[in-house]
N, C-alpha and C positions, 0 to 999 in steps of 0.2 A: 395460034390468039386462046388454043384446048391449051400449049404447057401454060400461059401467061394465067388462067385461069386457077390453073393446080397451084402455082407458086401464091397467087393473091391467100388461096384458103392454107398452104401447108406455113406460110413465113409466122401469123400469127401463134401457130402450133410450136414452130420452130422457139420462137421467142420464149414461150413458158416452158420449154424441156427444156431451155439454157438454163434458166431462172429457177427449177427445181433442181439439177441439178448440182447447181453454184452453189445452194439453198442446204443442201444434203452432203458437199463438199464430195460428191460421189468421186472415184476409182477406178473406173471398170480397168483401165489401160494402164496402171500404175500411174500416172499424172494425179496432185492433186489438186484440185478447181477451186484453191481458197481465195480471199481475201487478196492476198497479195498477185496472185497472180494477173485481176484483173481492177484492178485498181478505178477502171473507168467505170465501176458501177460505185463506186463509195461517193454518195453522195452527200455521205456525211461530215467529209472531213472540209467540204462546203459551208457546212452549216451549224452553226452554232449555237444552236439547242440544246445538245447534250451537256453541254459543257455543266447546265445549271441542271439537267434532267437527267443526272449520270445512272450509270447502272439499272436503265429500264430494264422490265421484261414482261411478259404476259400477252405479248402480241403475235397475230396469226403467221404461222409462215410466209403468205404472202403479202403483209403488209408490215415486215420486217423493216425499221428505217434504216439495217445496215444495206437493205437491199433497194429502198424506195424514199429512204428519209424521211423527217418529220413535216417539211413547207410542202407538201405534194398531198396532205391533207389541211393540214390546218396553216396552210399560208403562211404571211408573217413576211418578217424579215431575216431570215434566215444567217444572214451575215453580219449582222449587227452583233453586239456582245451586250451593250446594256438594255436591262428588263424593258424600258418603256420602248426604248427604239424595235427591240429585235420584237415585239409582240404586237407590233403597228400592224394591222389591216389582219388580226389574228383569229383565227375560227377557233373558237372555243371545241363546238362540237360541231363536226364537218359530217356532211351526210344529210342536212335539211333540203330539200329541194329548193328551196330558195339560194342555197350554194352551192349545187350539186354540181353546176357544172364546171365550178371552177374548182372544187374537189375531188368528190366519185367519179364524177362524169368524166376528166381528163383521162381517165384510163377507161372507163366506162361507158362510153357515150353510147352504142346500143344498147344496153341494160338500162340506161338514164333515158332513152327514146320509149322504149316498151313501157316506163313506169309514170314518164305525163301523157300517156295516152291511155291507160289502166282507168278501171275503173274502181278502184283504191284508191284514184287520186281525184278522180272526176266526181265522183258521187251520180252520174250521169241517170240513170235509175230511180236513183235514192228522189232526187230531183223533180224528174219528170211526174211521178206517179204521184207527187203531191201536189203539184201543181194542175195535174188534171182531175184531182179529188177535187181539188179549190174552186176549177171550175174557172183558171186562168187560162190553159190552152185546149184546142180540142182533141187532143191524143197524148197516151204516153207514150208515146217513140218519138219524140221530139231528143238530138241531143241538147246537154247542158255540163257545165263545169261547176263542180259547186262553190269556188272562191268567185265564180262571176255572178252568183244572183246578187239582188238589191236589195228590195224592202218592201215588195208586195206582200200580201196577206200571209201567200204562201211562201213566202223567202224568208218571212219573217220567224212561220211556224216550224221552218229547218232550222233556222238560227238558239234559236230557241229551246228545240228538241232532238237534233238530230244532227247538226254539224260540228260534232267533237271527233268523227270516226272516220280519216280521210287521211293520206299519207302526205298534204301539201301542210298540216298543222306541224310544230317548231316546238322540236324538242326544244325546251331551251334549259331543264334543271339536267346536272348529273345524275347521274347513275343508271342502271340497270332496267329493261323492259318486266314491268311489273303487267299484273292485272288490271290497273286503275292507267298505262301508257293508252295515249292516241298519238298517229301520225308517228312522226320524228322522217320523213322521207324514207333513207337508203336504212337509220338504224332500229326503225320499224323491227324488220329481218334481221338487220346483220349484227347486232351489240349483241354482244355477250360481257358479261364481268365474272371473273371468276372469285370463289372468297377471297383469295387476298388483294385482287381489287375492289372490293366492295371494302373489306377490312381500310385499305389502304384511303380510301374515301371517308369514311367516316371519321378516320386523323385530321386528315387533310382541313375538313369541314371543320371539328371539333380546335384544331390548332390555330384558327383563323385564318385559314391559307397559308400556313408558314411552314409545313410540314408539306414537303411535295410529295405526291405517292412514289412508291416505288415497281408498282405494277400497271401496268396499263391495261386496260380492257381491250378484248380480240374485236375485231372484224373480220367475221370468216361468213362459211354455209352456213353452219351448224344452225338452223333455225329448230327450235324446239315449240311446243306447242303453247306454250306460255308467249310468245312472241305475239301470234293469230289472236289471243284470249281475250283481249283488252278491246277489240272492235267484234271480234266475228260472236263475243256474250250478250248482244244486242236484238237488238231486232229479230230473225229467228233464233236466235239463240244458237247457232251449230255448235261451237265452243262449246257450251254448257251441254247440250245435248248428247253431242259426243262421249264426254263421261259420263255421262246417265243422269245429267241434272234437271229438273223441272222447276223454273222458277216461281213462286209464290208472291203474295202479299203478304205474310207475314213478318212482323219484327223480329230481330232479334231477342228481344227479351222473350218475346211470346212463344217461341222455344222450349227453352231452359235443356232439360239435359234430353231434350227427347231425338233420339236414333232414326237415323234414316234423313236427316239433314245437316246443310253446310253452310256455312255464311262465309262469301267470298269479301274481297278486300274493301268493295263499293257499300259492304253491309248487305247487300240483297241474299235474303233467304230464299234458299234452293232445299226442293224434298229430294231426295233419290229414287229412280223409276229404274230404268235398264239400261247401262251403257254399251255403244257400240261396241260389237265382237272385233274391229279395229282394232280397238281400243285397246281390249280387253289382250288381245293380241301384244300389245306394245307400239302400234304403228302411230307415227307420225304424223300430222296432216301434210306434212311437205312429202312423206312416200305416194303419195296419190298425187298431190295436185306441186306438180312441181314447177322447176324455174319458170317455164316457159308458160304457164296457168299462171300461176301466180303474180308474174313480173307481169303478162302478157305476151301480143305477140305482135305489138307497135300499132294495129290498129285500134278503133274507137267503136264500143260497143255501148249501147244504150242499156239492156239486163244483163244479169248474171249468166243466167242460161245461156248466153250468145257467147259468151267468154269463154264458158268452161269447156273443154273438151275433152276432157277422160271419162272415160263411161266403162260401171262395171265389165263389161263386159269383155274388156281390152285385157283384163287378167282374167277374168272369168270367162274363157270365149268357152265357143261351143266345138267348131271341131282344130284350125286349124289358128295360132295369132298371128298380127299384124307384127312383122319382126322388120328388124333394120341390123346392119353389119355396125361393128364396132369401126371399121374405116371409114363409115360412110356419117358417121357421127357430126350435126354441125359443130360448131367452134365453143359456143355456149356448152351445150353438153359434154364436148370434151374436159372442156376447164370442170365442170360437175365430178366428171370421172375420175379428174387425174386429183382433186383437192377430195374425194371420197378415197383415194387409193386404193380404187375397184383394181381388178383381177381380172375378168374374165372378155379379153382383149378379145380370144378365138371364138365366140358364141353370140350365139343372136339373141340381141334385146330385144323386147316388147316396144313396139313404136303404138302411138294411140293411133285408130281407126279416123277420129275425126280432128283433121287438123295436120297429123302425122308426124307429130313432136315424139323422140325417144324418152322412155322411162328408164334413167340409166343404171339403176336401181332393181333391174332385171334379168332375168339370161332362162335363155333354154338351152336344158343339157343335152349331152349325144345322143339321149334315149327319148326327146322329145318331152321331158316333164319339164312344166316351169316354175322361177323360183324368184323373190323377192325377199332383197337384201335390205331386211328395217337401215331405217338411217341411224337410228337412238342410238342400238348396241350394235350394228352388224350382225345381229341373229337373222338367221336364216329360214326363211317362209314357204310353204311348199302353195303354189298355186293351184288351188283346186278348179277343174275344171265345170261348167254347168251339168247340176244335175241331169238324171235321164228326163226328169219330169217336164224341166225348164227345158230342155231341148229339145223335146218333141211335142210338147204342147202348143198346138195350133190355134187352138181360143183365143189365147193368153198371149201371141205373141206382137200384139200392140201395147201390151200393158210394162211398164218401166220396171226395174227390178224393184226402184225403192220403193213403187207401189206396192208389192207384196212380202216384203224382203227388210221393210220400214217397223220395226217395233210400237216404236208412240211418236209422235210429235205434239209441239207447243199447240196450246189455243187459247184464244184471247177475246172479248167478248164485252160488249156494253162500256163502249169506250167513248168519254164523249170531251170535245175539244173548247176551250174559251179562252178568251184573251183578258186578261187583268190588264188596264190601262194603269194600274193604281201601282200595281209591285214598284217597291220603290231597290229592290236589288236585284233588278234584269237582268241574268247575264248571257251575254252574245256569246253561242260557243264557236263562232266562227274570226269573228273579231277579238275574242276573248277579251271583254268589255263589261263593265256593268254599265245601264243604263234606268232609263224608268219601263214597265209594260213587259208583258208576258205573257205567249200562248200558255196553258196549263192542260193538262193532262188528266183525265179522271176516267180507271181503269175498276171497271165494275166485278172481273174474273179472269184468273189465271188459271188454267186449267191441262191437259193431256188426254191424251185417247190416242189410237189407230188412228191412222190419215185419212184424211175426205180425200176422195178421190173425182179427178178433172180432166175434161178433153184439149190436149193441146193439138190442134189443128193449124197447117202451113203449109207450104210447100214439100217440107219433107215429109211429109203424111197426118195421120192421124193418131197418135197416141196418148194413151192415159198412165197422167202422175198423179204423184200426190198433192191435195191442197188443203190448206189450214184458215183458220178465218183471221185472213188480213187487213179487211178493214171491214169491221161492222161497228159503225160510229155516225157522232153526230159533231156538224163545225158549226160553231154559233160563228158566223162570220160576219155578222150585224156587229159583236164585241170590239171587232178589229176596226171599224167602220166608224167608230164614236154611237150606234144605234144602241135601242135598248136590246136587254138579253133578252135571249128568246126572240127579236124582231126577223131574223134571219138566218134563221136554221137549216142546212142542208143535211141530209142523210146519207149513206151511202151501206151497201152491203155484197162488200167485195171479199171473195176468196182470193188467195194467191197463188201461183204455183209453189212446190215445197220441197227442197230434198232435209230428209227433217236428219240425217247423220246418226241414225238408230238401226245402223242395219243388224240384220241378227241371221245367223245360216238357217232355219229352220224360215217357211212361210207362212205368211197368214193362211189360214183356213180361207175353202169355200164362204163357208155363215158369215165369216167377217165382213164378206166383200156382200153377199146378194139375200144376206137378212140383216144387215145391218143399216138402220135408218142414217147415223151420222157420216157413216161412209158415202152412201147413198146423195147425202149433200141435206137432207131433213131435220138435218141436228138430233140430238139424245133425245128417247121416245123410246116408245112400245109399237113396235111393228110387226103384227098378225095377218097369218093367213087362214079368213074365214072360209069355212063349206058349209052351205044353206040351201039343201034341197041340191044340191047335186053342181050349186053352184057356188066356184071358188070368187072371192074378191080381199083384196087387200086394204086393210086399215090402219092409218097411222095413230098414235096419241103422243103428242110431245110434252118432252121432260117440261121446258122450258112455256113462258108467257110470252105472248106474244106480244112485238114492239109494235105500239102502236101510229107509228110511221109507213107500216106496209101490212099489217097484218099475219105474219112472220114469227115462226120461233124465235127467241135472242139468239138462236146460235145457229139457226138454218140457213142454207146456203138459197135453197128453192124449195118452194109449195111442195106438196107430196101431188103425182105426176096431174100436175097442172102445169100451161103455159108460161114461161119465167119473161117476166118484162124486164127487158134488157137493158130500160134507161136506167133503174133503181138496182137489181139482182145481174150481175156482170162479175168481171175479175179485176189486177191489177195488172191485165197484157190483153190486147187487144186477139192474142191465137190463142188466147185459151178458155176454154168455158167448163159451166158444167153438163151435168146431163139434161140433155132434150127428153120430152116425156116418151118420145120412139125409143130411147135408149135404157130409159129407166123402165119399160115395159121388159125389154129383154132383156134386162139384168133382173127382175124382181118373176120372171119365169121359170130363172135357173133356182131362182128361189123357192117357187112353189114345189120345184120336184124334189128338192132338201128337204123336204116336210115329212118327205118317206125314205126316200133312198140315202142309205149313209155316203159320204165322200169317198170311202174308196171303196163304195159296192163296184162291179166289171161298169152299167150300165154312166155310170158319173164317172167312172175314168175314162169310157171309151169316147164321153160327151169334149172329154179334153182336146183328142184327136181327130174326131169329128167335125166337133159342133154338136149342138144342140138340136137343129134344124134335121139331118138324117132321123134323128133316134122319134123324131115328134110322131112320124109313120108310123111309129109299131109301140102305139099307145096302148096299154091293157084298159080294161074298161073300167077300174080301179081305177085311174087318172083321172086328175077335175083340174083342168086348166084354169088360169085366172080368168076371168072376162073383166074386161075395160069399159067402165061406164062410160 
């Protein structure tokens, strides 16, 4: 039985290696493995396609029609010579999920299974939270599929504003993936046009499809950040944040020649803040988020943080990394290794701690140094271990890396959603058709700041993570039910867990957490420690006016040192919450100490190792601790 299992694993690898040897015309033993020796692979001799589409080039090595033919991707009737007959049943743009079982999935069934269950296809969390906010379900943790939604108030809201970004959306037009691309199934990540292919396409279109292209677009694993941009520049704006740009409400005409702004293809105007250090180094999204994570593991998840397995500590480890040997790689990882032409077969490869999948573009050298091979250009990047302060800091051991190492994150407040029943050209993003009546969103402000902090508390423990104003908004539900405007309006003050993707090497300082009102959840404003007659008290003056719905500052998450009304103030997750009053007091206690003691002072550095409580037994007479009313 053990031998049988080994052969089951080895056979696909042998097949791949055989194709590689064949493609490279390998001659290690003096034999030439050329086409004439292996006529059984010559599918083109049975296909009529190349009689019209002659001398085409540009294919990736593993999708060369000399190996797999044309019909394996495009279908059609490859035994016919006449145009209409040969094109019958042909798929011009293969790889969309509605035809993937007959095209890409024939050779890649496991990958297709993963994609069909991935969040990029189901949008489960997007649907779940929206339905929860509209009051249509009792929890944001139910599973959904974006293509199965109907026409409830929240469903229509999703159709009008959100349902554009999912892999099931069909790519219908020729051309490369751009900033405006949405969906496309396998094409979304794997379609690449060379400059020659782009020029040939222009000629083909301008000739009214008479001049056939000679350069075919490639389908390969060389995924660029542009492939991610179309969808991930929306919502939490991960792609734009990674490049250092914060969205504004400005129009292109308003910025003129002003420096520090850029206009993306959809005409949104962005202001440059600071890019992620990994972007500065030239790393791509897929350098961290490998195929196992992007395509998923075949399991269905509700929210993205459940699906994402890679952590900062996988590469920037504390003591020893979690590793795997080349001989133990799974088939998918081995194929990526071969496609990338990596050579480190004799070295240990880093495997993520959660889930265990390998990062095949990493290795540990003979003296224990870790390296990452950049997928953009093959550049070698040393992976620095955690700094001494991170590894010995006991006071912050439950604080996520991104909480301290994110330089900024997006903020969006003052959002109002209202249904316009008279909109004559409402576009349904899911069904791709026009109708009448549309939800419209009115935003008061886009801005940025250091991320706030929230508490993730579940079976895995209690951790501090970044948070952003996810939904401080009003929804006029009555406008969808043909009620008068304002007759049935719900208000929500929900922050969301966030992964800013604005990582910097230097951690934020102590005061930016313990003396920052926005970080603690109170919103922007002035946080002051007042000492009068030997008594210390904290006072907060908000920058924003109070929202009449709950009398909290417009950008706040929680009231200042008061118990939270969970029916209004909460988060978009059931396991993520703001600081309670006791936690606020603990944070502000350290803030009081920072009024006199510098961050790099001996006693504050000591508090990182021992915590603050042991040091409270050594107070001097000058120390005035906060009094809590």
